[in-house]
VMD Tcl script that draws the C-alpha trace (Angstrom):
set ca {
  {31.56 100.32 85.18}
  {30.90 103.70 83.45}
  {33.34 105.82 81.47}
  {32.17 109.58 81.19}
  {33.44 112.64 78.98}
  {33.53 116.02 80.67}
  {32.53 118.97 78.62}
  {36.57 119.56 78.22}
  {37.04 116.62 77.10}
  {38.50 115.07 79.93}
  {38.04 111.33 80.67}
  {37.01 109.97 84.07}
  {36.57 106.54 84.60}
  {34.20 105.29 87.37}
  {35.28 101.91 88.13}
  {32.31 101.07 90.34}
  {29.51 98.27 89.35}
  {26.38 99.60 88.14}
  {23.34 98.30 90.55}
  {22.47 95.55 88.37}
  {25.92 94.29 87.85}
  {26.05 94.25 91.43}
  {23.01 92.40 92.09}
  {24.07 89.77 89.48}
  {27.67 89.26 91.04}
  {26.05 88.72 94.45}
  {23.08 86.60 93.40}
  {25.71 84.00 91.50}
  {28.32 84.47 94.60}
  {25.27 83.11 97.01}
  {24.48 80.45 94.66}
  {28.38 79.51 93.89}
  {28.70 79.38 97.73}
  {25.83 77.51 98.76}
  {24.90 75.16 95.86}
  {28.18 74.72 93.91}
  {31.01 74.97 96.59}
  {30.00 71.90 98.91}
  {30.16 69.07 96.08}
  {33.14 70.57 93.89}
  {35.99 68.13 95.49}
  {33.67 65.13 95.37}
  {32.78 65.97 91.66}
  {36.40 66.52 91.02}
  {37.71 63.10 92.91}
  {34.28 60.64 90.86}
  {34.32 62.83 87.66}
  {30.40 63.35 88.23}
  {29.17 65.72 85.71}
  {26.61 68.20 87.86}
  {23.90 67.98 85.27}
  {21.00 69.25 87.93}
  {23.22 72.12 88.96}
  {23.85 73.04 85.18}
  {19.84 72.90 84.96}
  {19.59 75.10 87.88}
  {21.49 77.80 86.31}
  {19.36 77.97 83.47}
  {16.44 78.17 85.52}
  {17.91 81.14 87.37}
  {18.44 83.03 84.12}
  {22.64 82.55 84.49}
  {22.72 81.31 80.50}
  {20.69 84.58 79.40}
  {22.76 87.13 80.66}
  {24.35 88.52 77.48}
  {21.39 87.67 75.36}
  {18.23 89.74 74.28}
  {15.15 89.49 76.15}
  {13.67 88.44 72.71}
  {14.95 85.06 73.07}
  {14.80 84.53 76.61}
  {17.89 86.27 77.83}
  {18.00 89.27 80.18}
  {19.87 91.44 78.17}
  {22.35 92.20 81.00}
  {26.18 93.22 79.90}
  {29.20 91.14 79.09}
  {30.41 92.64 82.17}
  {27.75 90.75 84.28}
  {28.27 87.67 82.39}
  {31.84 87.80 83.12}
  {31.32 88.70 86.92}
  {29.00 85.38 86.87}
  {31.55 83.33 85.26}
  {34.30 84.49 87.57}
  {32.15 83.79 90.72}
  {31.39 80.29 89.58}
  {34.96 79.51 88.64}
  {36.24 80.62 92.04}
  {35.02 77.56 93.51}
  {34.55 74.91 90.88}
  {36.45 75.95 87.64}
  {35.16 72.43 86.23}
  {31.72 73.99 86.50}
  {32.80 77.47 85.39}
  {34.37 75.88 82.17}
  {30.52 74.36 81.52}
  {29.05 77.25 82.04}
  {31.62 79.40 79.82}
  {31.42 76.88 76.92}
  {27.57 76.92 77.04}
  {27.15 80.22 76.70}
  {29.88 81.76 74.75}
  {30.74 78.97 72.44}
  {27.19 76.81 72.38}
  {24.56 79.82 72.29}
  {26.56 82.43 70.92}
  {26.91 81.18 67.48}
  {23.16 81.02 66.89}
  {22.56 84.29 68.66}
  {24.77 86.08 66.24}
  {24.62 84.13 62.95}
  {21.29 82.27 63.36}
  {18.06 82.74 61.60}
  {14.75 83.88 63.58}
  {13.79 80.08 63.19}
  {17.13 78.49 64.13}
  {16.92 80.98 67.28}
  {13.45 79.77 68.48}
  {14.19 76.31 67.81}
  {17.66 75.84 69.51}
  {18.80 79.10 71.23}
  {15.63 79.50 73.29}
  {15.67 76.11 75.09}
  {19.56 76.08 75.67}
  {19.41 79.66 77.20}
  {16.44 78.30 79.45}
  {18.43 75.20 80.24}
  {16.84 72.58 78.98}
  {19.65 71.32 77.04}
  {23.35 72.53 76.93}
  {25.16 73.69 73.72}
  {28.30 72.61 72.19}
  {30.98 74.14 69.80}
  {32.61 71.67 67.83}
  {36.02 73.28 65.98}
  {38.86 71.05 67.46}
  {40.13 68.09 65.61}
  {42.95 65.69 65.68}
  {44.69 67.56 62.95}
  {43.08 70.99 63.58}
  {43.65 72.53 66.88}
  {45.82 75.79 66.90}
  {45.54 75.56 63.14}
  {41.79 75.58 63.00}
  {41.78 76.60 59.11}
  {43.06 72.85 59.02}
  {39.55 71.30 59.37}
  {39.32 68.04 57.76}
  {35.26 67.28 58.52}
  {33.79 67.53 55.32}
  {30.07 68.21 54.25}
  {28.99 67.60 51.02}
  {26.15 69.02 49.24}
  {23.35 66.69 47.97}
  {20.15 68.66 46.76}
  {18.82 70.58 49.68}
  {20.88 68.46 52.24}
  {24.39 68.21 53.61}
  {26.39 64.61 54.53}
  {28.90 65.56 57.22}
  {31.67 63.10 58.21}
  {34.24 63.79 60.45}
  {35.63 63.62 64.19}
  {35.67 66.46 66.86}
  {37.90 66.23 69.62}
  {37.83 67.89 73.36}
  {34.07 68.99 72.90}
  {32.96 70.47 75.95}
  {29.51 69.57 77.03}
  {28.56 67.30 73.85}
  {26.97 64.76 75.79}
  {24.43 66.70 77.32}
  {23.88 69.07 74.25}
  {20.91 69.59 72.70}
  {22.86 70.57 69.31}
  {26.47 71.08 68.38}
  {27.65 73.83 66.23}
  {30.26 72.02 63.86}
  {32.53 73.22 61.46}
  {33.50 71.60 58.16}
  {34.85 72.03 54.67}
  {32.19 72.60 51.83}
  {35.21 72.67 49.20}
  {37.70 69.96 49.01}
  {40.33 72.48 46.97}
  {39.83 75.28 49.08}
  {39.88 76.14 52.52}
  {36.25 76.97 52.46}
  {34.46 76.30 56.01}
  {31.15 76.39 56.94}
  {29.25 76.01 60.21}
  {26.26 73.82 60.77}
  {23.93 72.93 63.44}
  {23.87 69.38 64.08}
  {21.04 68.11 66.43}
  {21.67 65.55 69.11}
  {20.49 62.20 68.23}
  {20.50 62.55 64.59}
  {21.69 59.16 62.77}
  {25.40 58.90 62.20}
  {26.12 61.02 65.08}
  {28.13 59.30 68.10}
  {29.42 60.94 70.98}
  {31.56 59.52 73.70}
  {33.43 61.07 76.99}
  {35.98 58.80 78.16}
  {38.92 61.35 78.72}
  {40.77 60.68 81.71}
  {42.06 64.25 82.66}
  {44.41 66.07 84.86}
  {42.04 68.74 85.75}
  {38.64 70.08 85.26}
  {37.55 66.28 85.77}
  {33.81 67.09 86.12}
  {33.70 69.08 83.04}
  {32.22 67.21 80.19}
  {34.87 66.58 77.50}
  {33.98 64.46 74.62}
  {34.93 63.14 71.12}
  {31.98 63.29 68.39}
  {32.02 61.39 65.63}
  {29.80 62.02 62.38}
  {29.44 59.14 59.87}
  {27.72 60.53 56.63}
  {25.47 62.67 59.14}
  {22.40 63.98 57.07}
  {21.55 67.83 57.79}
  {19.16 69.90 55.99}
  {19.91 73.07 54.28}
  {18.23 74.95 56.81}
  {20.49 74.15 59.77}
  {23.70 75.90 57.69}
  {24.62 78.77 60.26}
  {24.92 82.02 58.32}
  {26.42 82.26 54.86}
  {27.98 79.08 53.14}
  {31.93 79.45 53.40}
  {31.77 81.94 56.22}
  {32.38 79.55 58.83}
  {35.89 80.50 59.79}
  {35.36 84.15 59.90}
  {32.22 83.10 62.43}
  {34.49 81.34 64.58}
  {36.98 83.81 65.11}
  {34.56 86.32 66.31}
  {33.17 83.40 68.72}
  {36.69 83.03 69.99}
  {36.90 86.62 70.61}
  {34.26 86.58 73.04}
  {35.25 83.11 74.51}
  {38.48 84.55 75.38}
  {36.62 87.05 77.73}
  {34.53 84.09 79.35}
  {38.02 82.30 79.91}
  {39.96 85.12 81.14}
  {37.08 85.47 83.81}
  {37.26 81.91 84.72}
  {40.43 82.35 85.29}
  {40.59 85.22 87.36}
  {37.89 83.05 89.51}
  {40.56 80.32 89.93}
  {43.38 82.97 90.80}
  {41.01 84.56 93.37}
  {40.23 81.04 95.05}
  {44.01 80.56 95.16}
  {44.71 83.79 96.81}
  {41.77 83.35 99.09}
  {43.20 79.82 100.23}
  {46.58 81.08 100.71}
  {45.54 84.01 103.15}
  {43.46 81.80 105.11}
  {46.02 78.86 105.45}
  {48.91 81.71 106.15}
  {46.71 83.20 109.04}
  {46.33 79.59 110.86}
  {49.37 77.51 110.02}
  {52.45 78.50 112.53}
  {56.06 77.84 112.10}
  {58.90 78.82 114.57}
  {56.24 80.26 117.09}
  {54.47 82.65 114.48}
  {51.61 82.00 111.88}
  {52.74 82.07 108.18}
  {51.45 85.57 107.48}
  {53.97 87.36 109.92}
  {56.92 86.14 107.49}
  {58.33 88.57 105.00}
  {58.61 85.72 102.19}
  {55.16 84.87 102.48}
  {53.78 88.10 102.42}
  {55.55 89.06 99.61}
  {53.98 85.96 97.65}
  {50.52 87.11 98.76}
  {50.96 90.75 97.61}
  {52.20 89.52 94.15}
  {49.19 87.00 93.78}
  {46.70 89.89 94.97}
  {48.20 92.49 92.49}
  {47.95 90.03 89.34}
  {44.54 89.16 90.22}
  {43.44 92.29 90.30}
  {45.44 93.48 87.21}
  {43.91 90.37 85.28}
  {40.20 91.15 86.40}
  {40.68 94.89 85.24}
  {41.79 93.42 81.90}
  {38.80 91.13 81.61}
  {36.56 93.78 82.61}
  {37.87 96.07 80.13}
  {37.39 93.66 77.33}
  {33.94 93.10 78.41}
  {33.26 96.30 78.49}
  {34.58 97.22 75.22}
  {32.47 94.60 73.80}
  {29.24 95.90 75.48}
  {30.24 99.21 73.59}
  {30.50 97.92 70.22}
  {34.03 98.76 70.01}
  {36.92 96.39 68.65}
  {38.19 94.32 71.29}
  {40.04 91.18 70.03}
  {43.23 92.42 70.88}
  {42.12 93.12 74.58}
  {40.06 90.09 74.61}
  {43.66 88.19 73.77}
  {45.54 89.99 76.28}
  {42.94 89.46 79.34}
  {42.77 85.58 78.45}
  {46.26 85.58 78.17}
  {47.49 87.33 81.47}
  {44.49 85.99 83.32}
  {45.44 82.37 82.32}
  {48.83 82.59 83.05}
  {48.16 84.71 86.39}
  {45.87 81.54 87.46}
  {48.46 79.26 87.02}
  {51.35 81.25 89.02}
  {48.94 81.83 91.68}
  {48.21 78.20 91.88}
  {51.89 77.29 92.11}
  {52.43 79.67 94.90}
  {49.30 78.63 96.90}
  {50.65 75.12 96.69}
  {53.98 76.73 97.69}
  {52.51 78.43 100.58}
  {50.75 75.48 101.61}
  {54.00 73.43 101.68}
  {53.57 69.56 102.00}
  {49.87 70.22 102.80}
  {49.32 71.94 99.36}
  {50.15 68.71 97.78}
  {47.75 66.56 99.28}
  {44.09 66.20 98.22}
  {43.16 67.43 101.53}
  {43.75 71.03 100.47}
  {41.96 72.69 97.65}
  {44.96 74.21 96.15}
  {46.11 70.93 94.30}
  {42.96 70.88 92.45}
  {43.28 74.85 91.67}
  {46.67 73.60 90.10}
  {45.35 71.15 88.10}
  {42.38 72.69 86.90}
  {44.54 76.15 86.02}
  {46.77 74.61 83.36}
  {43.61 73.88 80.82}
  {43.15 77.74 81.03}
  {46.44 78.27 79.47}
  {45.52 75.84 76.64}
  {41.79 75.91 75.77}
  {40.37 78.85 73.82}
  {43.74 79.27 72.09}
  {46.86 78.51 73.80}
  {49.05 81.08 75.33}
  {51.33 80.91 72.17}
  {48.16 81.63 70.05}
  {46.99 84.58 72.20}
  {50.61 85.95 71.58}
  {50.27 85.69 67.57}
  {46.69 87.37 67.82}
  {48.37 90.33 70.10}
  {51.24 90.69 67.26}
  {49.11 90.86 64.46}
  {46.84 93.44 66.26}
  {50.26 95.31 66.62}
  {50.31 94.76 62.91}
  {53.82 92.94 63.50}
  {55.07 91.03 60.65}
  {55.88 87.22 60.73}
}
mol new
graphics top color blue
foreach p $ca { graphics top sphere $p radius 0.5 }
foreach p [lrange $ca 0 end-1] q [lrange $ca 1 end] { graphics top cylinder $p $q radius 0.2 }
display resetview
């Protein structure tokens, strides 16, 4: 997308994607349809994590879309990355979630705050798909209240000893490293970020959750028992972890917004297809105004959600403030996905409640989008604060 100013100061918006963005969208769509879609229902049923597909995505360059060529990325736009997440999420939200978490939460902290040595050691192989990356923020007593982190890092000479538990961590078992937050001062809310390499003594990762949706996404608990981390694995400055993850979550909301658009589009596509085939009272469902109105509302909200996500992505690409727009996009798109899923099941009737049709999976997957990367309630708080409302 391009925004141009005329000599009279008038603003003209060109909503067309650039040739590069179109190429990326088409490439990912083809991969999604041919490689991801065929096994999505089976993976949902078995909970199998598609590590082979995740590796392929790395080899194809999907993970490097928003990152510099210097570290193995392609230097593409955030818009391109958002389009890619949407296309994967349209056919398999679980895989789309793994994609988004790897790039936005796992790789971005190293890309934004890491040293050259950290980028070379951790970011380059993560972008190539050699391993995944994870972000350890949520704890049993710290979710929406991220500042309530209880994981503690005690400094001893030039090393830190870290102990604590992280929950609901995406991709952790296949992650080459986890960027984890920990308090570095018991008296104050001083939080720092650390790069925790996979396989280090004292680190234990399990993936035993039984989930309503996103079943083939890898969701883990991470236990750190006196894990010893060298000082060189501090990410950025000590005590700056809280501000770092706020920046990371702003970008992550764009990707979850894009994933939500993908799910909502899938609901609309399935509903259009079913309404043109299913007959009642001698007519296909798409002849009935009640169904037409549902489809019209779904189409309108999907388009609005997509525009909001792309606007936030564009602002990020322009290095302009985007926190409010990212929160708005994530909030509206995730709630759109849930509404679209509910309507899709309703349009399918009894069939929509059965495993034979994908809309029941879409409905189960959509619910997490209103929770992960900041609940809908947290997004409203973020927006209100950006509006300088007091509470």
